[in-house]
N, C-alpha and C positions, 0 to 999 in steps of 0.2 A: 362648742368652741374648744373643747378639749381635743377632740380628733383632730380637728385641723393644726393644732400646736403640734400634735405628733407627726402629723403628716409633714408638716413644714421641717421638723428635727431630721425626718428621716432624709428628705429632698437634701439638706446640707449636708448630711454625713456622707451621701453620695457624690456630692460635688468635688469635695475635697481630693478623694483619690484620682477621680478623671484629671484635674489640674496638675496631680504629680505627674502623671503619664505625659501629659501635654509639654511638660517641661522638658522632657526627654527627647521629643521629637526633633530639635535642632541639631543635636548631636549626633543622632541617628542618621538624618539626612547628609550630615557633613561625611561621615563615615562612607556611607553608601556613595556618595558623589566621587570620592577619592579613590575607591575602589574600580569605580566604573570608567573614571578618568585616567586614570592609571593604565588601564586595560588589563589589569590583574583579573579580572571577572569578566565574562563575555557579555556582550551588550551589543545594541544596534544604535550607536550615538552617532549618526553619518547624515550627510547631506543627501544622500540618494535614498529612495524609497525601496523597502524589501517587499518581495512580493505577497500579495494579500492571501492570507490563509483562506477566508473566506470566499472570495473570487475564483481561486483555484478549485475549491469545492463545487462552486457554482459552474465550472467547466464541464465537471463529469455529468451534472445534470443537463447541461446544454448539449452534451454527446450523446446522451442518452435520448434526447428528443429527436437528435438526427439520426442515429443508428438504429432507433426501434422506433419508428414515427406511429404515432397513435397510442402507444402504451403510455406515454408520459407527459401526453400534452392534456391542458384543460378543455379543448374543443374536439369534435369529431373532424376527423380526416376523410376526405374522399379521393377518389384518382383525379378529380379536378383542381384540388385545393394541394394536393401534393407538391406539387412543384413550388408553389409560392412557400408553401410551409418550410421547405429543404431551404430554399434561398436565403430567406429572412433569418433562419436560426442559423445557417452556415456563415451568413455575413457577420451575425451578433457574435458568432464562436470565435470566427477570425480576429475580431477586434479586440475580443477580451484575451485571447490567448497572446496576441503580438504584445498587448499592454502589459501582461504579467511575464512574458519572457524577456521584454525588454528591462523591467525591474529587476529580474534575476540577475541578467547579464551586468547590467550598471553597478549592482550589488556586489557581483562577484570581482569585477573588475577593480571596484575602490578596494575591496578587502584585501585583494592580493597586488594592490599597487601597479596594475597593469597601464599600459598606454592604451588610448582611447582606440576601441574596435569597431567604433560605427555601429552602436548598439541599437538604433532605429533602424538603419537598414537591415542589420543582421536578423533582428525579430522579426520584421516584416518578412524577410526570406523563410526565416524558420515556419512561421506559420503558414505562409504559403506552401511550404513542403510537407507540414504536417496534414492539412485539409486533402493534398492530392492524394494521401495513403489511405484517407479513410475507406474508400471502398473495397481496400485489401483487407482492412482491418475488419470491416463488418463480415467479409466473407470468413475470416478466421473464426469470429464468433458464431457464424450460423454453423461451422463445423463443430463449436464446442456445445451449442445447443443440441445438435443431433447426437453428440457423444452422451451428452447427458439423458437423452430419450432412450438410448440404447442402453445404457448402464444402469438406469435406475427404474425398476418396474413401478416405482411409486409415481413415476414422473407420468403426468397423462397426456400433457401436449405441452406445445413450445411456450404458449402464452403463460402458462403457469412457471415453467423455468425462468422466461426473462422478468416476471413480476417478482417471485419468491425465493429464488435459489441463491443463496450466498455466495456459492462457488462461482455462478456464472457473474456475479457481480464483482468478485474479487478479480476474475479472470478479465473483465472488460476494462477495469482500472489499470490493472497490470499490463493489457496490450496498448493503452493508451501511454501510460507513463516509459514503458521500455521504449517506444517510439520516439518520446522526447529525448533520451538517454541516446539513443541511435544519433540525436540531431544534436547532440553535446548541450542541451539545456541545462543549467545548474540548479540544485534545489527543488524546482518544482516536483520534480519526479518521486521524489522522498515525501513530499507534501502528499501526493496522491496515493503513495502506498500507504503512509501512516493513517489517511483517511479510510481508505478500503478496511484496513486492520481493524481499527476502532469499530466500523461498522458490521464486519463480519467475523472477528477473531482469527484470520486467515492473512498471514504475513508472508507476501511475495514480494521479494527485493525487485525492483524494476530493472536492473541490471541482468537478471537472469535470461537464460535464452528458452523458450517454450515454443514447441510445435503446435500443429493442429490439431483439434478433436481431442482437447485436454478436457478432464472433466474430474472435479473435486466433489465427493460425495459427502453431505453434512458439513465438514469443512473444519469446523473449530480447532484450533491449535496447530493447524498446518503451517510449517514454516519452510521456506523455500530460499536459500542462499544466494547471494549476489553472483557468484560464478557457477551456479547449476545450470546444466543443460538438460533439457528434457525434450525427449522426440516426441512424434506423432502418436495420438491415439494412447495416451498414457492416462491411466486412472488411479486417483490415490484417495485414501479417505482421512478422516479426522485424526488430529494428533499426529500426523506423519512429519517428520523433521529431516530435511535435506539439509544437512549442515557443515561444520567445519571442524576438524580435530582440536584438541586443547590446544590455544595458541600461547606462545610466548608473550612475556612482557615487552612491550614496545611493539605489537604485532600490526599495529593500526598503519605504520610506515613501513615497516621491514615487509610485509606479505601483501601490499595494497594491490600490487598489478599480477598477483600469481593464482593460479586456480586452487580453491580452498574447498570447493564443494562438489559434491558426485555429479557424474553424467547418467542419465536414465535413458536407455535407448528405446526404439519403437515398441509399442503393444506391450508394455510392461503394466501390472497391477502391484500395488503397494498398499497392504491393509493396515487398519487402525493401530496407531502408535508406533509403527516401525520407526525406527531412526537409522539413517543411513549418512556415513560421515566421510570427510577426506575427498582431496580434489583428484587422486589417483583411484578413487573408486568407482568402478563402472559396472551398472547391472544391465547385464545383456538383454538382448531384443527377446520379447515373449516371455519374460520371466515374472515368476511370483514371489513376493516376499511378504510373508505371513504377518499377523498382527503380533505387536510386542519384540519384533525381531531388532536386535542390535547388529549392524553391519559396517566394519571398517575396513571390508577388503572386497575386491571384485567377484563378481560370478558371471559365467559365462552364459550364452543365451539359451533359452529353454529350461530354464533352471528354477526348481520350487525350493525356497528357504523358510523352513517352518519349525516353529518350537515345537521340542518335544511335550507330550501331555503333561501338566504338572500335576503332583500328588495333592490330592484335597483331603481336606479332615472334615469329617462331619461331627459335630458336637452335639448331643442331645438326645431325647428318649427315641427317636427313630431314626 
């Protein structure tokens, strides 16, 4: 009996602080509502839907089933069932993409008080244009797979690269997102690139221009800025940054349409943790940039840039 009384007393002492917290909730709600309604804080309190992040991510998985048939499907495929598989998945992909593009366009129009741009017709047309280019995207991805096999002795076959290489996954998502940028689709390309970043720690802005046979080895920490241009047969390693020079206050508006990131010409190799900055910086064809190098100026073709061997201190009896 005594134990029950103690327990009851402990419960009563817990209830009182909880009530005090609940008393504050209406005031907090009022403050939050005022901040959002006044547009002082960013929010999405609008009559039009914003694209669904989960459905955009699902588009990547649908694209994998189309572009790599048999790798990411729950059933075995045969030559006889391939046409049905592709037709079904392309139809689903088209419908999902058109729906998300429509949401993105409607949201953008509402945000910027634009006149009606026939969102439904535009989204259908854009989705149609996008799927027409899937064969070209797949051809580019095949060149990326071959570049991986040529550049990495540890890669035993294409299956391994498709299933498990984070670099190829990041490039796949980039090539999808970049095509959407070309079709002037708002917001969705950045949702795609951020999804790839969280999966791989490779940050490729969808606005960058990247040629065929691109290989990212290991990959973690790679950053490729929005106005970067990368040629064909380029290989880069983990931790490489293709970035902008120090930006002034207000650079978001001042430099929005200017080149801020470097140009990497054909057949360049950039080793781990190298940093290359600036919109006027050009790395000439067939050049090699060594690990940990910091560059803010151009180098000509067929050039090697390496750090001098640092002095090492050995402390201990041997």
